[in-house]
N, C-alpha and C positions, 0 to 999 in steps of 0.2 A: 518409231515402231509403237503401235498401240500398247497401252499399259496392261490391260486386263484380258490377256489371252494366254493359252498354254501352247508354246511353240513345240514343233516336233523335234526329232533328233538333229535335223539339219538347220534348226533355228528359224524355220518358216511356219507360217500360219497353217494349221491343219485345213485340209480341203473343205471339210464341212462347216468351217467358220469363215472362210474367205469372203463370201458374199456379204455376210453380216458385218464383218469388220470394214469392208469397203463402204457399205452404206453408212456406218458409224463415222467414218473419216470424212465422207462427203458432207454429212450433216454437221460435223464438228467444224469444218472449214468455214461455213457461213457464207461462202461465195461459190459460184460455179468453178469446178476444177477439171483439169484434163487428166487422162490416165497417166501421162508422163509425170505430172506433178506429184502423184502418189507412189511412183515406182520405188523410190528409196524408203518412203515411210512404211510401205507394206512388204518390201523385199520380195517382190514377185516378178517373174519374167514379163516382159512387155506383151507378148502374145496372150499370156494368161490374164493380164490386167484388161486388155481390150475385150477379151471374151467375157469377162465378168461384167464389164460396163455394158456390153451389148445385151447380155442376159438380163441385167437389171432394167435396162431401158425397154426391152421387149415386154417385160412383165409389168411395167408402169411404176417401178420403184425409183427410177431415175428419169430425168427429162433433159434432152439436149438443149443447150442454151443458144442464144441468137448467133453466136459465132460458129456454130456447127461442130466445134471441137470439145467444148467443155460441157460439164453436166452438173445439174442441181437436183434436189429432191423432186421426184415425180408425184403424181396424184395419189398413188397407193402409199408411198412413204409419208406424205403429208397427212393422209387420213390416219395412218398408223400412229403418227405423233399425236394427233388430236385425241384419238381413242385412248392412248396411253395416259395423256394428261387428264382425261376424263374418267379414269378408273375410279370405281365407286368410293374407295376409302379416301383417296385424295380429294375427290369432288365433294365429299361430305364436309371436309374441313374448309375447302375453298368457298363453298356456298355459305358456310357460317361466317366467314370473313366478309363476303359480299353482302350478306344480310345485315351485318352490323354497320357497315359503312352506308348502306342504303337507308337504314333506320336513322342513323345520326344526321345524314344530310336531308333526308325526307323526300328524296327523288329516286327515280329508277337508275340503277347502276348496272354496267355491263362489263364482261370480259370478252375481248375479241382477239382473234389470231389472224395473222396475214396469210393470204392465199395468193394464187397467181393473179386473179382478177379483182380482188378486193379483200376487205376484212370480213371474217365470218364470226358471228356471235357464238361464243362457246358456252357462256353462262349469263344469266340475267336475273335480277331481282327487281320486281315491279314496285313502284310507289303505291301507297294506299289511297292516294287521291283518285277520285272517279275520272278526272280528266287526265288521260295518259296516252302515250304514243306506242302503238303496237308494233314491235319488232321482235318476233319470237326467236328463240335459240335456233341456230342454223341459217338465219337470214344473212345474206352477203350484201355488203354495202360498199360503195366506191371508195377508192383511196383519196381522191382529190378534193372531196367536199364534206368529209366527215372528220370529227375530232380524232377518232381512232386511226383512220387512214392517214391523216396528215402527221400524226405522231410517228407512225411507221415510216413514212417517206422521209421524215427528218433524220432518221437513223441510217439512211442509205449513204454510201460513199458518194461524193460529188459527181464522179463519172457515171455512176449508176442512176443517180437522180436525173442527170442530164439526158441519159438514154431513155428513161421513163418519160420525161417531159417531151422529148422529141417524137415519141411514137404514140403517146396517150391521146385519146379523144376526150376532152374535158367537157362532157355534156352538162348542160344546165339543169339542175334538179330543183332549184328554188331561187327566189330573187337574189339571194346573197351569194350564190355559187360563183367562185372565181374561175372564169373560163380563159382568162389571159395567162399564157404560160409564164411570162416574165413576172407577173404579179404573184402567181402561185409559187414560183421559185423563191421570191422574196419572203412570202409568208412561211414557207417551209424552213428557210434559213433563220427566220425570227423564232420559229417554233423550237429549233435546235438550241438556240441561245437561251430561251426562257425555260426550257425543260418540260413544257406542257403545251398541248395544242388546243385550239379553239374552233368551234363551229358556230358561226353567228348567222343562223338561219340560211345555211349554205346547202344542207341536205334536204331539209324540210322547212316549209314556211312556218313561222311561229315556233320554231324549236331551236334551242341553244344547247351547247354541250362543251365540256372540256374533257381531256384525256391525259393520262400519265403512263409512262412505260412500266412494264413488268419485265425485269431483267434476269438473265441466267447468271451463272457464276463467272462468266467471262464478260459481264456487263453488256451483253447483247440483248436487244429486245426480243422477247418471245411472244408477248401479247400486250394488250393495253387494258387499262382500267379506266372506264369513263362514266360520267354522270350526265344525263340530259334532262331537260325540263321544258315545258311550254312557256313562252314569254309572258303568258297571262299570270304566271306565278313568280318567275325569276328572269331577270336579265342576265347577260353574260357576266357582268361584274359580280352579281350575287353568287354565281357558281364559283367564281375564282376565290371567293372568301373561304370556300371549303377545300382549297387546294392542299393544305397541310394534312387534313383528314384523309384525302384521297391518296396522297403520297405515303402516308403511314400504312394504309391498307395495301398499297402496291408493294411496299417493303415486306409486309407479312406474306404476301402471295409469292414474292421472289424467294423468300426463305423457304417456303413450302416446296417449291419445285426444285430447289437446290439442295434439299436435305438428303 
């Protein structure tokens, strides 16, 4: 049963809170869930649960998964999450952290969040160098060929990673793009072991990047912190030298969202 709600006299969730608690529990699960999986958690009759799931799906807050039975966050719930994280007071502190790490490293730093089709840039602080790569806030980039995207893929359960690889179209974006699914899976597994991801001219020609995870209080990835630079200034090994600074900033950002 959820912790932070006021039950009625029968010990059930009040009608005006049921949909909100349902969405909270789906988000908390971190994987697609079926109505029956939440029956005992929410202590609601099966018909009521199905009605709530149908209402949330019709409104765009939930989205049916590939199996046709389970549900995950829909576009409106994902947009609500991004808008919540981007609230002005939190964003002020978040940008201060991002500016500090960008200043210390001397290159552009980004925070990106996973969406259905790729990673979306939530915040960005540009380098002061005149030679820079333009990827404004709101830009969506692929999973398979970006540091942020591969960091996210490395946190998927093996079965979900296999499903992604089975259905994904690995389009070539640059000379270094990994389009072979077996090679990409090996790279994702190595990313998981090392705890950071790399983009070696895979998304854009002459651009390298690394990324680290920003975690919630259950150690799940909520977003990524990355730094990228043109190869004219830095090679991939140069960026890896800043890994400790990047991880320290990611820890600060994790503490911010978990406060």
